[in-house]
C-alpha positions in Angstrom: 0.2 0.5 -0.3 2.6 2.5 1.2 4.6 1.5 -2.5 1.4 2.6 -4.4 0.8 5.8 -2.8 4.9 6.2 -3.2 4.1 5.8 -6.9 0.7 7.6 -6.7 2.4 11.0 -5.1 5.6 10.8 -7.0 3.4 10.5 -10.2 1.5 13.8 -8.8 4.2 15.9 -8.5 5.8 15.3 -11.6 2.0 15.9 -12.5 2.6 19.5 -10.9 6.1 20.7 -11.6 5.7 19.6 -15.5 2.1 22.6 -15.2 4.6 25.2 -13.3 6.8 25.1 -15.3 5.1 25.9 -18.7 3.4 28.1 -16.7 6.3 30.2 -15.8 7.6 29.7 -19.7 4.9 30.9 -20.2 4.8 33.6 -18.0 8.5 34.1 -19.5 7.0 34.2 -23.2 4.3 37.1 -22.8 7.0 38.7 -20.9 9.1 38.3 -23.7 6.4 39.8 -25.8 6.2 42.8 -23.6 9.7 43.5 -23.9 9.5 43.3 -27.5 5.7 45.5 -27.8 7.4 48.4 -25.2 9.6 50.0 -27.9 7.3 49.6 -30.1 4.9 51.7 -28.0 7.4 54.7 -27.3 8.5 54.8 -30.9 4.3 55.0 -31.8 4.1 57.6 -28.7 7.0 59.6 -29.3 6.1 60.3 -32.8 2.3 60.7 -32.5 3.0 63.1 -29.7 5.9 64.1 -31.1 8.4 64.3 -28.4 11.5 64.5 -29.2 13.1 65.3 -25.3 13.0 61.1 -25.5 14.6 61.2 -29.0 15.6 62.8 -31.8 16.0 60.7 -34.1 12.3 59.4 -33.2 10.1 62.9 -33.4 11.7 63.6 -36.7 9.3 60.8 -38.8 
């Protein structure tokens, strides 16, 4: 009985590790997408507002 329980616990802990590992991968992927999107957003904001303080090359467009 004890061996069966430990085997089931091992499977459950492995599944939860996989779940949390996948969750971390998703979170880090979303963070990477956010970092890739942030410069474009900053560029768009500068372009739309004409703010040249943050970057003259960006404001020239």
